[in-house]
GUMAR-474685 format. One line per 3 residues: their letters; for each residue y, x, z of C-alpha. Coordinates in nm, 3 decimals, decimal comma, padded with zeros to 5 digits. Last residue first. Layout:
N
A) Y X Z; ...
//
This chain:
338
KLK) 00,848 00,411 -03,544; 01,152 00,255 -03,719; 00,930 00,076 -03,972
KQW) 00,688 -00,020 -03,697; 00,977 -00,155 -03,490; 01,105 -00,373 -03,777
AWA) 00,757 -00,518 -03,842; 00,721 -00,585 -03,467; 01,055 -00,768 -03,451
SEM) 00,962 -00,973 -03,759; 00,625 -01,071 -03,614; 00,780 -01,156 -03,276
MQH) 01,033 -01,393 -03,429; 00,762 -01,543 -03,651; 00,550 -01,608 -03,341
LSY) 00,844 -01,774 -03,165; 00,902 -01,998 -03,467; 01,180 -01,936 -03,723
KPL) 01,380 -02,198 -03,911; 01,639 -02,306 -03,653; 01,833 -02,609 -03,779
WGL) 02,203 -02,632 -03,859; 02,349 -02,943 -04,021; 02,687 -02,841 -03,882
ENQ) 02,782 -03,158 -03,688; 02,444 -03,318 -03,611; 02,237 -03,002 -03,571
IKT) 02,515 -02,823 -03,383; 02,545 -03,116 -03,143; 02,172 -03,168 -03,086
NDA) 02,112 -02,805 -02,981; 02,022 -02,875 -02,616; 01,968 -02,523 -02,504
FIE) 01,753 -02,327 -02,263; 01,814 -02,167 -01,925; 01,606 -02,050 -01,630
VVD) 01,653 -01,798 -01,349; 01,984 -01,633 -01,445; 01,974 -01,254 -01,409
GSR) 02,268 -01,063 -01,262; 02,072 -00,844 -01,019; 01,715 -00,784 -01,132
REG) 01,419 -00,935 -00,945; 01,148 -00,703 -00,816; 00,831 -00,619 -01,002
ITY) 00,574 -00,742 -01,251; 00,423 -00,443 -01,430; 00,351 -00,413 -01,801
NLR) 00,117 -00,223 -02,032; 00,103 -00,443 -02,338; -00,217 -00,521 -02,523
KGS) -00,166 -00,506 -02,898; -00,308 -00,748 -03,158; 00,042 -00,778 -03,296
VHE) 00,074 -01,157 -03,335; -00,113 -01,249 -03,016; 00,027 -00,967 -02,800
FAK) 00,378 -01,073 -02,901; 00,313 -01,434 -02,803; 00,163 -01,318 -02,471
IAE) 00,473 -01,110 -02,392; 00,698 -01,406 -02,476; 00,488 -01,626 -02,245
LVS) 00,530 -01,368 -01,966; 00,907 -01,366 -02,013; 00,911 -01,745 -02,004
VGN) 01,000 -01,957 -02,307; 01,237 -02,254 -02,290; 01,265 -02,446 -02,615
GTG) 01,587 -02,599 -02,750; 01,594 -02,354 -03,040; 01,931 -02,211 -02,939
INY) 02,288 -02,190 -03,064; 02,514 -02,399 -02,840; 02,832 -02,517 -03,005
IKL) 03,201 -02,545 -02,914; 03,472 -02,667 -03,152; 03,848 -02,622 -03,140
NQD) 04,103 -02,701 -03,412; 03,990 -03,057 -03,478; 04,035 -03,230 -03,816
SVS) 03,737 -03,043 -03,955; 03,697 -02,953 -04,325; 03,777 -02,579 -04,313
LTH) 03,627 -02,542 -03,969; 03,295 -02,675 -04,101; 03,263 -02,397 -04,359
LAL) 03,343 -02,130 -04,105; 03,091 -02,278 -03,861; 02,822 -02,296 -04,131
THA) 02,857 -01,924 -04,197; 02,847 -01,853 -03,826; 02,537 -02,070 -03,779
HAI) 02,364 -01,863 -04,048; 02,377 -01,554 -03,828; 02,212 -01,732 -03,534
DCV) 01,919 -01,840 -03,754; 01,894 -01,484 -03,887; 01,886 -01,352 -03,527
HIY) 01,583 -01,562 -03,440; 01,626 -01,762 -03,121; 01,470 -01,710 -02,779
DRI) 01,565 -01,974 -02,520; 01,502 -01,813 -02,181; 01,281 -01,858 -01,877
CSG) 01,256 -01,603 -01,597; 00,910 -01,520 -01,458; 00,716 -01,704 -01,185
DRT) 00,463 -01,867 -01,417; 00,588 -02,228 -01,430; 00,928 -02,139 -01,284
NYD) 01,056 -02,114 -00,927; 01,101 -01,738 -00,951; 00,842 -01,508 -00,793
GGW) 00,755 -01,273 -01,080; 01,079 -01,079 -01,102; 01,204 -00,833 -01,362
VYM) 00,902 -00,769 -01,583; 00,882 -00,392 -01,621; 00,746 -00,221 -01,928
NPL) 00,516 00,076 -01,977; 00,506 00,422 -02,132; 00,807 00,353 -02,357
LGI) 00,809 00,492 -02,712; 00,441 00,405 -02,739; 00,442 00,146 -03,017
ATQ) 00,369 -00,144 -02,783; 00,623 -00,026 -02,525; 00,894 00,001 -02,790
TIV) 00,805 -00,348 -02,916; 00,819 -00,509 -02,570; 01,139 -00,331 -02,463
PVL) 01,290 -00,426 -02,801; 01,192 -00,788 -02,721; 01,325 -00,805 -02,365
NNP) 01,681 -00,679 -02,399; 01,804 -00,374 -02,209; 01,682 -00,098 -02,442
KGI) 01,700 00,268 -02,334; 01,935 00,463 -02,560; 02,133 00,283 -02,830
PLE) 01,938 -00,033 -02,904; 01,859 -00,110 -03,269; 01,781 -00,479 -03,321
GIL) 01,716 -00,537 -03,689; 01,823 -00,431 -04,037; 01,629 -00,312 -04,343
TSP) 01,311 -00,488 -04,225; 01,347 -00,710 -04,538; 01,264 -01,018 -04,327
HAG) 01,575 -00,951 -04,112; 01,484 -00,883 -03,751; 01,369 -01,063 -03,439
VPN) 01,547 -01,175 -03,122; 01,868 -01,345 -03,012; 01,865 -01,506 -02,665
FYR) 02,101 -01,807 -02,626; 02,418 -01,789 -02,819; 02,728 -01,987 -02,725
LLV) 02,938 -02,016 -03,038; 03,305 -02,091 -02,970; 03,479 -02,216 -03,284
FSM) 03,854 -02,195 -03,336; 04,105 -02,333 -03,588; 04,436 -02,147 -03,612
NSV) 04,771 -02,325 -03,601; 04,808 -02,215 -03,240; 04,957 -02,382 -02,931
KAM) 04,672 -02,570 -02,764; 04,405 -02,355 -02,934; 04,543 -02,046 -02,761
DLI) 04,467 -02,191 -02,416; 04,108 -02,269 -02,514; 04,086 -01,922 -02,672
IQE) 04,189 -01,746 -02,351; 03,949 -01,969 -02,158; 03,661 -01,873 -02,388
GMQ) 03,736 -01,505 -02,336; 03,746 -01,558 -01,961; 03,401 -01,720 -01,963
KTT) 03,270 -01,443 -02,189; 03,422 -01,175 -01,965; 03,261 -01,349 -01,665
AYP) 02,920 -01,328 -01,830; 02,957 -00,951 -01,867; 03,082 -00,931 -01,506
SES) 02,748 -01,082 -01,401; 02,599 -01,405 -01,260; 02,884 -01,633 -01,360
QGL) 02,947 -01,925 -01,125; 02,893 -02,236 -01,332; 03,041 -02,370 -01,653
PTE) 03,002 -02,747 -01,652; 02,743 -02,878 -01,901; 02,939 -03,053 -02,178
ETV) 02,808 -02,816 -02,447; 02,458 -02,922 -02,345; 02,210 -02,723 -02,135
PLK) 01,852 -02,847 -02,120; 01,825 -02,860 -01,826; 02,013 -02,967 -01,512
EVN) 02,118 -02,763 -01,210; 02,249 -02,462 -01,404; 02,250 -02,098 -01,298
GYV) 02,543 -01,950 -01,492; 02,676 -02,159 -01,782; 02,882 -01,875 -01,934
SCS) 02,555 -01,679 -01,975; 02,481 -01,904 -02,274; 02,697 -01,660 -02,466
SSF) 03,014 -01,630 -02,670; 03,082 -01,473 -03,008; 03,415 -01,624 -03,104
VFQ) 03,485 -01,769 -03,449; 03,848 -01,768 -03,563; 03,984 -01,952 -03,867
KVE) 04,323 -01,973 -04,043; 04,465 -01,624 -04,004; 04,843 -01,648 -04,001
NEE) 04,909 -01,273 -03,980; 05,084 -01,281 -03,640; 04,822 -01,516 -03,497
ACQ) 04,527 -01,308 -03,616; 04,698 -00,991 -03,497; 04,744 -01,134 -03,147
LIH) 04,388 -01,268 -03,145; 04,246 -00,926 -03,239; 04,445 -00,757 -02,962
ILS) 04,352 -01,016 -02,699; 03,981 -00,997 -02,782; 03,974 -00,615 -02,768
KLN) 04,162 -00,612 -02,438; 03,922 -00,866 -02,287; 03,588 -00,704 -02,373
NSY) 03,692 -00,344 -02,316; 03,891 -00,369 -01,993; 03,676 -00,634 -01,823
YML) 03,357 -00,450 -01,917; 03,476 -00,106 -01,807; 03,606 -00,258 -01,484
PNE) 03,266 -00,408 -01,406; 03,064 -00,085 -01,412; 02,734 -00,135 -01,229
VSE) 02,718 -00,512 -01,276; 02,833 -00,470 -01,637; 02,561 -00,213 -01,697
GVA) 02,297 -00,458 -01,578; 02,421 -00,738 -01,805; 02,447 -00,522 -02,118
KYA) 02,691 -00,687 -02,363; 02,988 -00,464 -02,449; 03,204 -00,639 -02,703
AFH) 03,273 -00,663 -03,078; 03,142 -00,996 -03,209; 03,467 -01,158 -03,329
IIG) 03,429 -01,352 -03,652; 03,767 -01,366 -03,821; 03,892 -01,593 -04,099
HIN) 04,119 -01,609 -04,403; 04,227 -01,247 -04,423; 04,489 -01,253 -04,697
KEE) 04,608 -00,895 -04,663; 04,417 -00,592 -04,544; 04,631 -00,279 -04,505
QFV) 04,884 -00,416 -04,256; 04,606 -00,606 -04,080; 04,410 -00,285 -04,033
KKV) 04,724 -00,111 -03,903; 04,766 -00,378 -03,635; 04,420 -00,296 -03,501
AAE) 04,501 00,075 -03,485; 04,825 00,005 -03,297; 04,644 -00,213 -03,042
DCL) 04,381 00,048 -02,956; 04,137 -00,167 -02,752; 03,987 -00,268 -03,088
DIK) 03,859 00,088 -03,127; 03,859 00,193 -03,491; 03,605 00,279 -03,759
YNK) 03,734 00,042 -04,027; 03,444 -00,066 -04,245; 03,431 -00,166 -04,611
IKQ) 03,077 -00,278 -04,689; 02,946 -00,191 -05,037; 02,751 -00,478 -05,190
GTI) 02,393 -00,487 -05,316; 02,315 -00,751 -05,053; 02,001 -00,613 -04,888
KEV) 02,077 -00,246 -04,955; 02,439 -00,284 -04,839; 02,333 -00,460 -04,519
GHL) 02,092 -00,174 -04,449; 02,369 00,081 -04,501; 02,578 -00,120 -04,255
MTE) 02,293 -00,096 -04,004; 02,264 00,280 -04,048; 02,629 00,312 -03,942
TSR) 02,509 00,279 -03,583; 02,587 00,055 -03,290; 02,728 00,061 -02,938
SFN) 03,018 00,304 -02,986; 02,983 00,264 -03,365; 03,362 00,211 -03,407
DIC) 03,310 -00,120 -03,587; 03,557 -00,325 -03,791; 03,415 -00,490 -04,104
IVE) 03,556 -00,660 -04,412; 03,365 -00,941 -04,586; 03,410 -01,153 -04,898
FNN) 03,227 -01,484 -04,861; 02,988 -01,597 -05,132; 02,711 -01,752 -04,920
EIL) 02,483 -01,449 -04,957; 02,778 -01,236 -04,846; 02,821 -01,443 -04,529
DVL) 02,449 -01,432 -04,448; 02,433 -01,055 -04,492; 02,743 -00,996 -04,279
THS) 02,588 -01,227 -04,017; 02,277 -01,010 -03,997; 02,498 -00,706 -03,936
GIY) 02,703 -00,881 -03,669; 02,401 -01,010 -03,477; 02,268 -00,659 -03,414
GAG) 02,584 -00,455 -03,434; 02,735 -00,295 -03,743; 02,971 -00,590 -03,785
GTV) 03,128 -00,545 -03,443; 03,438 -00,719 -03,572; 03,386 -00,926 -03,886
LIR) 03,693 -00,994 -04,100; 03,633 -01,278 -04,346; 03,793 -01,297 -04,689
KNT) 03,742 -01,631 -04,865; 03,552 -01,617 -05,191; 03,403 -01,961 -05,150
NM) 03,145 -02,181 -05,313; 02,887 -02,279 -05,054
//
């Protein structure tokens, strides 16, 4: 892709954000970052810089501070597009502290949208989630699958965020893409960036790798009595680099599309159970994991995986990484971190 368009990435020091910065730079986009490091670390931006050879300009501000957001747009002219990652994302935490999630995730979105509109930004890509579907009756999930009852306040903020954008699209000159991620895993092949949880990890793969390396004494499988093939929850695990590249393709497609709102699932199309993911990791690492199957966790969807036909047909996107490759890259990243 030949472009020097300026893209503002919010939450660029986060897991998916940092990998997307790399993909954008490798496809000749100019990037600017906003991240206050409340749920991330500056180390990730240093990793992006080592991979790409480019210095990343970051504004360390809180997107809930409207004046601070406006100041960024006063300083940075000619922002062509925005990719909005910045949000709290821990399901369990959102159940325990719903107001924090509603306040942070919705205020930050509204402020960035207001500035985008005022400054005539052309493209806006929203980081959504398969959690917007809730517990579905029919699998795999397509983009036309009705949104169900959300299982957590986190998921509700993603549903509400999508609705805000749907309403904006009716009156705005901006073009919007909603990307509904399934379960991102793995790390960049360089092992310079990867998933770096702050505190105790919530997501499955860092729990697996931290248990394998001895940072956690054992791991807990949340629920073994679901109506699935082995009793554990089923998810669609997708390599973070595959997710990152979808954002680059989305920006490119927006510039040639005659529609100002697009929605895409980003998943492999394969459902993998928690126990199957554990076995895949054990296979590639040669490690036996110390795990216990226990009670179900509030907020968890039983089973979900994607139909990715639409994104394949319209963006030419295809996932490149297998489940074993995802686990190999996550393990390589963990061993580097120790």
